[in-house]
ROZA-117989 format. One line per field, with one value per residue: chain; x, y, z of N, C-alpha, C in turn. Coordinates in nm, 2 decimals. Example, Ala and Ser with C-alpha at 12.3 -4.5 7.8 and 13.67 -1.06 7.14 Angstrom:
<nodes>
unit	A; A .
n_east	1.32; 1.28 .
n_north	-0.57; -0.22 .
n_up	0.78; 0.71 .
ca_east	1.23; 1.37 .
ca_north	-0.45; -0.11 .
ca_up	0.78; 0.71 .
c_east	1.32; 1.29 .
c_north	-0.33; 0.00 .
c_up	0.78; 0.79 .
</nodes>
This chain:
<nodes>
unit	A; A; A; A; A; A; A; A; A; A; A; A; A; A; A; A; A; A; A; A; A; A; A; A; A; A; A; A; A; A; A; A; A; A; A; A; A; A; A; A; A; A; A; A; A; A; A; A; A; A; A; A; A; A; A; A; A; A; A; A; A; A; A; A; A; A; A; A; A; A; A; A; A; A; A; A; A; A; A; A; A; A; A; A; A; A; A; A; A; A; A; A; A; A; A; A; A; A; A; A; A; A; A; A; A; A; A; A; A; A; A; A; A; A; A; A; A; A; A; A; A; A; A; A; A; A; A; A; A; A; A; A; A; A; A; A; A; A; A; A; A; A; A; A; A; A; A; A; A; A; A; A; A; A; A; A; A; A; A; A; A; A; A; A; A; A; A; A; A; A; A; A; A; A; A; A; A; A; A; A; A; A; A; A; A; A; A; A; A; A; A; A; A; A; A; A; A; A; A; A; A; A; A; A; A; A; A; A; A; A; A; A; A; A; A; A; A; A; A; A; A; A; A; A; A; A; A; A; A; A; A; A; A; A; A; A; A; A; A; A; A; A; A; A; A; A; A; A; A; A; A; A; A; A; A; A; A; A; A; A; A; A; A; A; A; A; A; A; A; A .
n_east	1.25; 1.16; 1.07; 1.06; 0.88; 0.95; 0.99; 0.97; 0.76; 0.76; 0.61; 0.51; 0.24; 0.03; -0.28; -0.41; -0.27; -0.29; -0.10; 0.18; 0.44; 0.68; 0.84; 0.94; 1.05; 1.13; 1.21; 1.26; 1.38; 1.39; 1.54; 1.38; 1.39; 1.31; 1.36; 1.41; 1.38; 1.45; 1.41; 1.49; 1.42; 1.52; 1.52; 1.33; 1.29; 1.12; 0.98; 0.97; 1.03; 0.95; 1.01; 0.94; 1.00; 0.89; 0.96; 0.77; 0.68; 0.66; 0.54; 0.59; 0.48; 0.55; 0.46; 0.51; 0.38; 0.43; 0.29; 0.31; 0.08; 0.03; -0.17; -0.30; -0.18; 0.03; 0.01; 0.00; 0.03; -0.01; 0.04; 0.03; 0.10; 0.06; 0.10; 0.13; 0.14; 0.28; 0.23; 0.40; 0.49; 0.46; 0.53; 0.46; 0.54; 0.48; 0.61; 0.58; 0.72; 0.66; 0.85; 1.15; 1.40; 1.36; 1.24; 0.97; 0.64; 0.46; 0.40; 0.32; 0.21; 0.15; 0.05; 0.06; -0.01; 0.06; -0.04; 0.03; -0.18; -0.29; -0.12; -0.14; -0.14; -0.36; -0.57; -0.62; -0.50; -0.33; -0.43; -0.35; -0.43; -0.36; -0.41; -0.29; -0.34; -0.13; -0.05; -0.25; -0.24; -0.15; 0.17; 0.33; 0.11; -0.01; -0.01; -0.29; -0.46; -0.64; -0.78; -0.83; -0.79; -0.81; -0.78; -0.81; -0.69; -0.89; -0.86; -0.78; -0.84; -0.77; -0.74; -0.53; -0.46; -0.50; -0.39; -0.46; -0.30; -0.27; -0.11; -0.07; 0.13; 0.17; 0.38; 0.38; 0.57; 0.92; 0.93; 0.69; 0.45; 0.18; -0.03; -0.21; -0.37; -0.47; -0.60; -0.73; -0.82; -0.88; -1.05; -0.89; -1.02; -1.28; -1.64; -1.72; -1.90; -1.92; -1.77; -1.58; -1.50; -1.36; -1.35; -1.33; -1.32; -1.35; -1.17; -1.18; -0.93; -0.85; -0.63; -0.50; -0.25; 0.00; 0.31; 0.58; 0.88; 1.12; 1.39; 1.71; 1.65; 1.77; 1.99; 2.24; 2.32; 2.30; 2.10; 1.75; 1.43; 1.16; 0.81; 0.54; 0.20; -0.08; -0.38; -0.59; -0.85; -1.03; -1.25; -1.46; -1.63; -1.97; -2.04; -2.23; -2.27; -2.41; -2.48; -2.45; -2.70; -2.70; -2.45; -2.31; -2.23; -2.57; -2.75; -2.71; -2.46; -2.31; -2.03; -1.83; -1.77; -1.58; -1.25; -1.02; -0.71; -0.45; -0.16; 0.15; 0.45; 0.79; 1.09; 1.44; 1.72; 2.05 .
n_north	-0.02; 0.23; 0.43; 0.77; 0.99; 1.26; 1.58; 1.79; 1.94; 2.11; 2.31; 2.44; 2.57; 2.63; 2.76; 2.86; 2.75; 2.48; 2.31; 2.17; 2.36; 2.34; 2.11; 1.98; 1.72; 1.63; 1.39; 1.27; 1.01; 0.93; 0.75; 0.63; 0.53; 0.32; 0.23; -0.09; -0.31; -0.59; -0.84; -1.15; -1.38; -1.66; -2.01; -2.12; -2.41; -2.48; -2.24; -1.92; -1.57; -1.29; -0.96; -0.69; -0.39; -0.16; 0.12; 0.41; 0.42; 0.57; 0.64; 0.91; 1.16; 1.43; 1.65; 1.92; 2.13; 2.34; 2.54; 2.73; 2.90; 3.04; 3.23; 3.31; 3.29; 3.20; 2.87; 2.70; 2.40; 2.16; 1.84; 1.66; 1.42; 1.12; 0.79; 0.54; 0.40; 0.29; 0.24; 0.31; 0.02; -0.20; -0.52; -0.80; -1.13; -1.47; -1.80; -2.15; -2.48; -2.82; -3.03; -2.92; -2.86; -3.09; -3.27; -3.34; -3.28; -3.03; -2.68; -2.36; -2.03; -1.71; -1.36; -1.00; -0.70; -0.36; -0.08; 0.24; 0.42; 0.68; 0.88; 0.87; 0.99; 1.19; 1.01; 1.10; 1.33; 1.64; 1.90; 2.17; 2.44; 2.71; 2.97; 3.24; 3.58; 3.69; 3.71; 3.85; 4.11; 4.46; 4.62; 4.67; 4.63; 4.44; 4.09; 3.88; 3.60; 3.42; 3.19; 2.99; 2.73; 2.51; 2.19; 2.04; 1.77; 1.55; 1.49; 1.16; 1.09; 0.86; 0.59; 0.44; 0.08; -0.25; -0.57; -0.90; -1.22; -1.57; -1.89; -2.23; -2.51; -2.85; -3.12; -3.43; -3.61; -3.59; -3.49; -3.37; -3.10; -2.94; -2.66; -2.39; -2.07; -1.76; -1.42; -1.11; -0.81; -0.49; -0.21; 0.10; 0.33; 0.57; 0.58; 0.71; 0.96; 1.22; 1.44; 1.27; 0.94; 0.72; 0.40; 0.14; -0.19; -0.39; -0.71; -1.07; -1.31; -1.62; -1.90; -2.18; -2.44; -2.65; -2.84; -3.00; -3.18; -3.27; -3.49; -3.41; -3.37; -3.33; -3.49; -3.39; -3.18; -3.16; -3.01; -2.98; -2.99; -2.79; -2.79; -2.58; -2.52; -2.31; -2.16; -1.88; -1.71; -1.41; -1.24; -0.98; -0.75; -0.65; -0.32; -0.04; 0.28; 0.58; 0.89; 1.22; 1.46; 1.69; 1.66; 1.58; 1.29; 1.22; 0.97; 0.62; 0.35; 0.03; -0.16; -0.46; -0.81; -1.09; -1.23; -1.43; -1.60; -1.78; -1.97; -2.10; -2.23; -2.28; -2.40; -2.43; -2.53; -2.44 .
n_up	0.07; -0.16; -0.45; -0.52; -0.73; -0.93; -1.10; -1.39; -1.64; -1.94; -2.19; -2.51; -2.69; -2.97; -3.02; -3.25; -3.46; -3.41; -3.30; -3.12; -3.01; -2.87; -2.63; -2.32; -2.11; -1.80; -1.57; -1.25; -1.04; -0.71; -0.45; -0.16; 0.18; 0.46; 0.81; 0.95; 1.22; 1.43; 1.69; 1.82; 2.07; 2.24; 2.15; 2.45; 2.60; 2.38; 2.35; 2.21; 2.15; 1.95; 1.83; 1.62; 1.45; 1.21; 1.01; 0.88; 0.53; 0.22; -0.11; -0.29; -0.52; -0.74; -0.98; -1.16; -1.42; -1.69; -1.94; -2.23; -2.36; -2.66; -2.75; -2.53; -2.25; -1.97; -1.86; -1.57; -1.40; -1.14; -1.00; -0.71; -0.46; -0.26; -0.36; -0.25; 0.07; 0.37; 0.70; 1.02; 1.21; 1.48; 1.58; 1.77; 1.86; 1.96; 1.97; 1.96; 1.98; 1.96; 1.96; 1.98; 1.74; 1.60; 1.31; 1.30; 1.44; 1.62; 1.55; 1.68; 1.65; 1.76; 1.73; 1.75; 1.59; 1.58; 1.40; 1.29; 1.17; 1.19; 1.10; 0.82; 0.49; 0.28; 0.05; -0.20; -0.47; -0.47; -0.68; -0.88; -1.08; -1.29; -1.51; -1.67; -1.82; -1.97; -2.24; -2.36; -2.29; -2.30; -2.33; -2.02; -1.86; -1.58; -1.54; -1.47; -1.31; -1.54; -1.54; -1.25; -1.03; -0.76; -0.62; -0.32; -0.14; 0.06; 0.41; 0.55; 0.81; 0.95; 1.19; 1.44; 1.44; 1.57; 1.50; 1.54; 1.50; 1.41; 1.38; 1.27; 1.24; 1.13; 1.13; 1.02; 0.93; 0.83; 0.57; 0.51; 0.56; 0.71; 0.71; 0.88; 0.90; 1.05; 1.06; 1.19; 1.06; 1.15; 1.02; 0.94; 0.87; 0.90; 0.84; 0.52; 0.53; 0.44; 0.21; 0.09; -0.06; 0.03; 0.09; 0.32; 0.48; 0.78; 0.79; 0.79; 0.76; 0.64; 0.60; 0.43; 0.39; 0.24; 0.24; 0.07; 0.07; -0.16; -0.17; -0.30; -0.59; -0.84; -0.84; -0.85; -0.68; -0.32; -0.21; -0.13; -0.30; -0.25; -0.23; -0.20; -0.14; -0.13; -0.01; 0.03; 0.19; 0.20; 0.39; 0.36; 0.56; 0.53; 0.47; 0.52; 0.38; 0.45; 0.33; 0.47; 0.48; 0.22; 0.13; -0.16; -0.37; -0.27; -0.08; -0.03; -0.01; -0.04; 0.08; 0.04; 0.04; -0.10; -0.13; -0.31; -0.29; -0.44; -0.42; -0.55; -0.46; -0.54; -0.43; -0.43; -0.26; -0.28 .
ca_east	1.30; 1.08; 1.13; 0.97; 0.88; 0.94; 1.04; 0.90; 0.72; 0.74; 0.57; 0.46; 0.14; -0.04; -0.42; -0.45; -0.20; -0.33; 0.02; 0.27; 0.56; 0.80; 0.81; 1.06; 1.00; 1.24; 1.16; 1.36; 1.34; 1.48; 1.51; 1.35; 1.41; 1.26; 1.44; 1.34; 1.46; 1.39; 1.49; 1.43; 1.47; 1.48; 1.40; 1.35; 1.20; 1.03; 0.92; 1.06; 0.96; 1.00; 0.96; 0.98; 0.95; 0.91; 0.93; 0.68; 0.73; 0.56; 0.58; 0.54; 0.51; 0.52; 0.49; 0.46; 0.38; 0.42; 0.26; 0.30; -0.03; 0.07; -0.28; -0.37; -0.08; 0.10; -0.07; 0.07; -0.05; 0.06; -0.02; 0.12; 0.04; 0.12; 0.03; 0.15; 0.18; 0.28; 0.25; 0.48; 0.44; 0.53; 0.47; 0.51; 0.49; 0.53; 0.61; 0.60; 0.74; 0.64; 0.98; 1.25; 1.51; 1.31; 1.17; 0.83; 0.58; 0.37; 0.45; 0.21; 0.25; 0.05; 0.11; -0.02; 0.06; 0.01; -0.01; 0.01; -0.25; -0.33; -0.04; -0.16; -0.17; -0.49; -0.56; -0.63; -0.39; -0.35; -0.43; -0.36; -0.43; -0.36; -0.39; -0.29; -0.37; -0.02; -0.04; -0.36; -0.22; -0.06; 0.30; 0.32; 0.00; 0.02; -0.09; -0.37; -0.51; -0.76; -0.85; -0.76; -0.86; -0.73; -0.85; -0.73; -0.73; -0.96; -0.78; -0.84; -0.88; -0.75; -0.71; -0.44; -0.52; -0.43; -0.43; -0.42; -0.27; -0.24; -0.08; -0.04; 0.19; 0.19; 0.47; 0.36; 0.70; 1.02; 0.91; 0.55; 0.40; 0.04; -0.04; -0.33; -0.35; -0.59; -0.59; -0.84; -0.76; -0.98; -1.03; -0.85; -1.09; -1.42; -1.73; -1.70; -2.03; -1.91; -1.73; -1.49; -1.56; -1.26; -1.42; -1.26; -1.40; -1.28; -1.17; -1.13; -0.85; -0.82; -0.54; -0.46; -0.14; 0.08; 0.44; 0.64; 1.02; 1.18; 1.53; 1.80; 1.58; 1.86; 2.11; 2.37; 2.35; 2.23; 1.99; 1.62; 1.33; 1.04; 0.69; 0.44; 0.08; -0.16; -0.50; -0.63; -0.98; -1.05; -1.40; -1.48; -1.75; -2.05; -2.04; -2.32; -2.24; -2.52; -2.43; -2.51; -2.78; -2.63; -2.32; -2.33; -2.37; -2.65; -2.79; -2.62; -2.41; -2.25; -1.91; -1.80; -1.74; -1.49; -1.14; -0.95; -0.57; -0.39; -0.01; 0.24; 0.59; 0.89; 1.22; 1.55; 1.83; 2.18 .
ca_north	0.09; 0.27; 0.54; 0.88; 1.04; 1.41; 1.64; 1.91; 1.93; 2.24; 2.30; 2.56; 2.53; 2.74; 2.72; 2.89; 2.66; 2.35; 2.22; 2.18; 2.43; 2.28; 2.04; 1.92; 1.64; 1.60; 1.32; 1.22; 0.91; 0.93; 0.64; 0.66; 0.40; 0.32; 0.14; -0.21; -0.37; -0.70; -0.91; -1.29; -1.43; -1.80; -2.07; -2.17; -2.52; -2.47; -2.11; -1.81; -1.44; -1.20; -0.82; -0.63; -0.25; -0.11; 0.26; 0.44; 0.43; 0.62; 0.67; 1.04; 1.21; 1.58; 1.68; 2.05; 2.14; 2.48; 2.54; 2.86; 2.91; 3.17; 3.32; 3.35; 3.32; 3.08; 2.77; 2.63; 2.28; 2.08; 1.72; 1.62; 1.33; 0.99; 0.68; 0.42; 0.43; 0.19; 0.31; 0.25; -0.10; -0.27; -0.65; -0.89; -1.26; -1.58; -1.92; -2.27; -2.60; -2.94; -3.10; -2.83; -2.92; -3.21; -3.25; -3.37; -3.22; -2.91; -2.54; -2.27; -1.90; -1.60; -1.23; -0.88; -0.60; -0.23; 0.00; 0.38; 0.48; 0.81; 0.97; 0.84; 1.11; 1.18; 0.92; 1.18; 1.41; 1.79; 1.95; 2.32; 2.49; 2.85; 3.02; 3.39; 3.64; 3.77; 3.73; 3.93; 4.25; 4.56; 4.63; 4.75; 4.58; 4.33; 3.97; 3.82; 3.46; 3.41; 3.07; 2.94; 2.62; 2.42; 2.08; 2.00; 1.63; 1.54; 1.40; 1.03; 1.08; 0.72; 0.56; 0.33; -0.05; -0.37; -0.69; -1.03; -1.33; -1.70; -1.99; -2.36; -2.60; -2.98; -3.20; -3.57; -3.67; -3.49; -3.43; -3.32; -3.00; -2.89; -2.53; -2.31; -1.94; -1.67; -1.29; -1.02; -0.67; -0.39; -0.10; 0.23; 0.44; 0.60; 0.58; 0.84; 1.01; 1.35; 1.45; 1.16; 0.81; 0.62; 0.30; 0.02; -0.26; -0.49; -0.83; -1.19; -1.38; -1.76; -1.96; -2.32; -2.47; -2.78; -2.84; -3.13; -3.16; -3.38; -3.50; -3.42; -3.41; -3.33; -3.58; -3.31; -3.11; -3.22; -2.93; -3.04; -2.91; -2.78; -2.74; -2.53; -2.48; -2.24; -2.09; -1.78; -1.65; -1.28; -1.21; -0.84; -0.72; -0.56; -0.19; 0.05; 0.42; 0.68; 1.03; 1.32; 1.54; 1.81; 1.62; 1.50; 1.24; 1.18; 0.83; 0.52; 0.24; -0.08; -0.23; -0.59; -0.92; -1.20; -1.24; -1.56; -1.60; -1.91; -1.95; -2.22; -2.18; -2.39; -2.35; -2.53; -2.48; -2.47 .
ca_up	-0.02; -0.27; -0.53; -0.53; -0.87; -0.94; -1.22; -1.45; -1.78; -2.00; -2.33; -2.58; -2.78; -3.05; -3.05; -3.39; -3.55; -3.37; -3.28; -3.01; -3.06; -2.80; -2.51; -2.24; -2.00; -1.71; -1.46; -1.15; -0.95; -0.59; -0.36; -0.02; 0.26; 0.60; 0.89; 1.00; 1.32; 1.49; 1.79; 1.85; 2.20; 2.26; 2.23; 2.59; 2.61; 2.27; 2.34; 2.16; 2.14; 1.85; 1.83; 1.50; 1.43; 1.08; 1.00; 0.77; 0.40; 0.13; -0.25; -0.31; -0.65; -0.76; -1.12; -1.21; -1.57; -1.74; -2.08; -2.28; -2.46; -2.72; -2.77; -2.40; -2.14; -1.91; -1.79; -1.46; -1.35; -1.04; -0.94; -0.60; -0.36; -0.22; -0.42; -0.17; 0.20; 0.47; 0.83; 1.12; 1.26; 1.58; 1.58; 1.88; 1.84; 2.04; 1.89; 2.05; 1.91; 2.05; 1.96; 1.92; 1.67; 1.53; 1.18; 1.31; 1.55; 1.60; 1.57; 1.70; 1.66; 1.78; 1.73; 1.76; 1.51; 1.59; 1.29; 1.32; 1.05; 1.21; 1.02; 0.68; 0.41; 0.21; -0.06; -0.33; -0.50; -0.48; -0.81; -0.89; -1.22; -1.31; -1.65; -1.67; -1.94; -2.00; -2.39; -2.40; -2.23; -2.36; -2.26; -1.89; -1.78; -1.50; -1.57; -1.37; -1.35; -1.62; -1.48; -1.13; -0.96; -0.66; -0.56; -0.21; -0.10; 0.19; 0.51; 0.57; 0.95; 0.99; 1.33; 1.46; 1.45; 1.63; 1.42; 1.60; 1.41; 1.47; 1.28; 1.32; 1.14; 1.17; 1.05; 1.05; 0.90; 0.80; 0.44; 0.50; 0.65; 0.68; 0.78; 0.88; 0.96; 1.06; 1.12; 1.18; 1.04; 1.16; 0.93; 1.01; 0.81; 0.94; 0.73; 0.45; 0.52; 0.39; 0.07; 0.03; -0.08; 0.05; 0.17; 0.37; 0.57; 0.85; 0.72; 0.84; 0.66; 0.67; 0.50; 0.44; 0.30; 0.26; 0.17; 0.06; 0.04; -0.23; -0.14; -0.41; -0.72; -0.96; -0.82; -0.88; -0.55; -0.21; -0.17; -0.16; -0.37; -0.16; -0.30; -0.11; -0.21; -0.03; -0.05; 0.13; 0.17; 0.27; 0.40; 0.39; 0.63; 0.46; 0.54; 0.45; 0.39; 0.43; 0.32; 0.55; 0.39; 0.18; 0.07; -0.29; -0.40; -0.16; -0.09; 0.04; -0.09; 0.05; 0.03; 0.11; -0.06; -0.06; -0.21; -0.30; -0.33; -0.45; -0.44; -0.56; -0.44; -0.56; -0.37; -0.43; -0.18; -0.33 .
c_east	1.20; 1.14; 1.02; 0.99; 0.86; 0.99; 0.96; 0.87; 0.70; 0.70; 0.52; 0.36; 0.08; -0.18; -0.46; -0.39; -0.23; -0.21; 0.10; 0.40; 0.69; 0.76; 0.94; 1.00; 1.13; 1.19; 1.27; 1.30; 1.44; 1.44; 1.48; 1.35; 1.35; 1.33; 1.35; 1.44; 1.38; 1.48; 1.41; 1.50; 1.42; 1.56; 1.44; 1.24; 1.09; 0.96; 1.02; 0.97; 1.03; 0.93; 1.02; 0.92; 0.99; 0.87; 0.83; 0.75; 0.62; 0.62; 0.51; 0.57; 0.48; 0.56; 0.43; 0.47; 0.35; 0.40; 0.24; 0.20; -0.02; -0.04; -0.34; -0.26; -0.02; 0.01; 0.02; -0.02; 0.04; -0.02; 0.08; 0.04; 0.12; 0.04; 0.04; 0.20; 0.17; 0.32; 0.36; 0.41; 0.52; 0.46; 0.54; 0.45; 0.55; 0.51; 0.64; 0.62; 0.73; 0.77; 1.09; 1.36; 1.48; 1.24; 1.02; 0.77; 0.49; 0.44; 0.33; 0.27; 0.13; 0.12; 0.01; 0.06; -0.01; 0.05; -0.06; -0.05; -0.29; -0.25; -0.05; -0.20; -0.30; -0.47; -0.56; -0.51; -0.43; -0.33; -0.44; -0.35; -0.45; -0.33; -0.40; -0.32; -0.26; 0.00; -0.15; -0.35; -0.13; 0.07; 0.28; 0.21; 0.04; -0.07; -0.17; -0.42; -0.64; -0.85; -0.77; -0.85; -0.76; -0.82; -0.76; -0.78; -0.79; -0.88; -0.86; -0.90; -0.88; -0.71; -0.61; -0.52; -0.43; -0.48; -0.38; -0.40; -0.24; -0.21; -0.04; 0.03; 0.21; 0.28; 0.46; 0.49; 0.79; 0.99; 0.78; 0.53; 0.26; 0.02; -0.18; -0.31; -0.47; -0.54; -0.71; -0.78; -0.88; -0.95; -0.98; -0.93; -1.23; -1.51; -1.73; -1.84; -2.04; -1.87; -1.66; -1.57; -1.45; -1.31; -1.33; -1.34; -1.31; -1.28; -1.12; -1.05; -0.81; -0.73; -0.51; -0.34; -0.08; 0.21; 0.50; 0.79; 1.07; 1.33; 1.61; 1.74; 1.66; 1.97; 2.24; 2.41; 2.26; 2.11; 1.85; 1.54; 1.21; 0.93; 0.59; 0.32; -0.01; -0.28; -0.55; -0.76; -0.99; -1.20; -1.41; -1.62; -1.84; -2.06; -2.12; -2.28; -2.36; -2.47; -2.51; -2.59; -2.71; -2.50; -2.34; -2.21; -2.44; -2.70; -2.69; -2.57; -2.34; -2.13; -1.89; -1.76; -1.64; -1.38; -1.07; -0.80; -0.51; -0.24; 0.06; 0.38; 0.69; 1.03; 1.33; 1.67; 1.96; 2.28 .
c_north	0.11; 0.38; 0.64; 0.93; 1.19; 1.45; 1.76; 1.89; 2.07; 2.22; 2.43; 2.51; 2.66; 2.69; 2.75; 2.80; 2.51; 2.26; 2.26; 2.25; 2.37; 2.20; 1.98; 1.85; 1.60; 1.53; 1.27; 1.11; 0.91; 0.82; 0.69; 0.52; 0.42; 0.21; 0.02; -0.28; -0.49; -0.77; -1.04; -1.34; -1.57; -1.89; -2.12; -2.28; -2.52; -2.33; -2.01; -1.68; -1.35; -1.07; -0.76; -0.49; -0.22; 0.04; 0.29; 0.45; 0.47; 0.65; 0.80; 1.08; 1.36; 1.61; 1.81; 2.06; 2.29; 2.48; 2.68; 2.86; 3.04; 3.27; 3.37; 3.39; 3.19; 3.00; 2.69; 2.52; 2.20; 1.96; 1.67; 1.53; 1.21; 0.88; 0.55; 0.45; 0.31; 0.25; 0.24; 0.13; -0.15; -0.41; -0.73; -1.03; -1.37; -1.71; -2.04; -2.39; -2.72; -3.02; -3.01; -2.90; -3.04; -3.17; -3.28; -3.30; -3.10; -2.78; -2.45; -2.13; -1.80; -1.47; -1.12; -0.77; -0.46; -0.15; 0.15; 0.45; 0.62; 0.92; 0.95; 0.97; 1.09; 1.08; 0.99; 1.26; 1.56; 1.83; 2.10; 2.35; 2.64; 2.89; 3.17; 3.45; 3.73; 3.80; 3.82; 4.08; 4.33; 4.57; 4.72; 4.71; 4.46; 4.21; 3.93; 3.68; 3.47; 3.30; 3.02; 2.84; 2.54; 2.32; 2.02; 1.86; 1.64; 1.45; 1.27; 1.02; 0.93; 0.71; 0.44; 0.20; -0.15; -0.49; -0.81; -1.13; -1.46; -1.80; -2.12; -2.44; -2.74; -3.06; -3.35; -3.65; -3.56; -3.42; -3.36; -3.21; -2.95; -2.76; -2.47; -2.18; -1.86; -1.53; -1.21; -0.88; -0.57; -0.28; 0.03; 0.35; 0.45; 0.59; 0.72; 0.90; 1.16; 1.36; 1.33; 1.03; 0.70; 0.51; 0.18; -0.05; -0.35; -0.63; -0.95; -1.27; -1.52; -1.82; -2.10; -2.35; -2.60; -2.77; -2.97; -3.11; -3.29; -3.37; -3.51; -3.46; -3.41; -3.43; -3.52; -3.24; -3.18; -3.13; -2.99; -2.94; -2.91; -2.72; -2.70; -2.48; -2.42; -2.18; -2.00; -1.72; -1.52; -1.25; -1.06; -0.82; -0.63; -0.43; -0.09; 0.20; 0.50; 0.82; 1.12; 1.41; 1.67; 1.78; 1.53; 1.40; 1.19; 1.03; 0.75; 0.42; 0.14; -0.14; -0.36; -0.69; -1.02; -1.21; -1.37; -1.53; -1.74; -1.89; -2.09; -2.17; -2.30; -2.33; -2.47; -2.47; -2.53; -2.48 .
c_up	-0.13; -0.35; -0.55; -0.68; -0.86; -1.08; -1.26; -1.59; -1.83; -2.14; -2.38; -2.69; -2.85; -3.08; -3.19; -3.49; -3.52; -3.36; -3.16; -3.06; -2.99; -2.67; -2.45; -2.12; -1.92; -1.58; -1.38; -1.06; -0.83; -0.49; -0.22; 0.06; 0.40; 0.68; 0.93; 1.10; 1.39; 1.59; 1.81; 1.98; 2.22; 2.16; 2.37; 2.60; 2.50; 2.25; 2.29; 2.14; 2.04; 1.85; 1.70; 1.49; 1.28; 1.07; 0.88; 0.64; 0.30; -0.01; -0.29; -0.46; -0.65; -0.90; -1.15; -1.36; -1.60; -1.89; -2.12; -2.39; -2.53; -2.73; -2.64; -2.30; -2.10; -1.83; -1.69; -1.40; -1.26; -1.00; -0.84; -0.51; -0.33; -0.28; -0.35; -0.04; 0.29; 0.60; 0.92; 1.18; 1.37; 1.60; 1.69; 1.86; 1.93; 1.97; 1.99; 1.95; 2.00; 2.07; 1.90; 1.86; 1.60; 1.40; 1.19; 1.43; 1.52; 1.62; 1.58; 1.72; 1.67; 1.78; 1.73; 1.69; 1.53; 1.47; 1.31; 1.19; 1.07; 1.13; 0.87; 0.61; 0.34; 0.09; -0.19; -0.35; -0.49; -0.62; -0.81; -1.04; -1.23; -1.45; -1.64; -1.81; -2.00; -2.15; -2.44; -2.36; -2.31; -2.27; -2.13; -1.80; -1.70; -1.53; -1.45; -1.41; -1.42; -1.57; -1.36; -1.06; -0.88; -0.61; -0.45; -0.16; 0.04; 0.29; 0.53; 0.71; 1.00; 1.14; 1.34; 1.48; 1.52; 1.56; 1.49; 1.49; 1.48; 1.35; 1.34; 1.21; 1.20; 1.07; 1.09; 1.03; 0.84; 0.66; 0.42; 0.60; 0.61; 0.77; 0.78; 0.95; 0.96; 1.11; 1.10; 1.17; 1.05; 1.06; 1.00; 0.97; 0.87; 0.82; 0.66; 0.42; 0.46; 0.24; 0.01; 0.02; -0.07; 0.15; 0.20; 0.47; 0.66; 0.78; 0.81; 0.73; 0.71; 0.56; 0.53; 0.35; 0.34; 0.19; 0.17; 0.01; -0.03; -0.21; -0.28; -0.54; -0.84; -0.96; -0.85; -0.75; -0.44; -0.16; -0.21; -0.24; -0.28; -0.24; -0.20; -0.19; -0.10; -0.09; 0.06; 0.09; 0.26; 0.27; 0.45; 0.45; 0.54; 0.54; 0.46; 0.48; 0.36; 0.43; 0.41; 0.45; 0.35; 0.12; -0.04; -0.31; -0.28; -0.19; -0.02; -0.06; 0.01; -0.01; 0.11; 0.00; -0.01; -0.17; -0.19; -0.35; -0.33; -0.48; -0.45; -0.56; -0.46; -0.52; -0.38; -0.36; -0.24; -0.22 .
</nodes>
């Protein structure tokens, strides 16, 4: 569930007096939701199968603004776009446990996620600006746009992706768990060799973690305290962009790098 932002802004200004004569701001937040469904089958001798589908979800905004410029005319401005987008996803996974139902042993999971990025909206916003000359005309004359400009967002031309994932957990004793995970996420975006500069790269992600369970730490309730520590490294492929001749800015640039993520999780079951 996300929230869309909408509304309207109206104002009146005087250029000669250098002041705002009036203003009204009306913003609306509307909830938007996407369905999620999943099925788990098993376990059968330690094997289980999971399938999950998630619908697309986007955070859209639309803010029109009208300003009455007393010495010139009416200024209309519109900003509209999508600031956050999650595509449709279908994930299939298989899990195996060496000793089902036991607190010690191995757990192995592999999965594949399909993401429908081809329906992704443009990353930029639609901007429209119009200023007419209604206050400069004599009575009976028709107003025309004194200034008019429209900036149309460039399509992403994204492609669907398949992301493989794998994870392993080892429990040498009931209170301890050691984990390792990996996934490869291909980029859905083509090289931005024309007007746009929306750059993305394929990534390899490796994670390590460990968890320990303290039995009844408060001596009040029987629920244990679980401490999990993890570190994740994201390796971004170096990707060079060379602009096609005639599309500014000309020249080339490169994207890539490495990201680190550390997490500490404390959980107490009541």
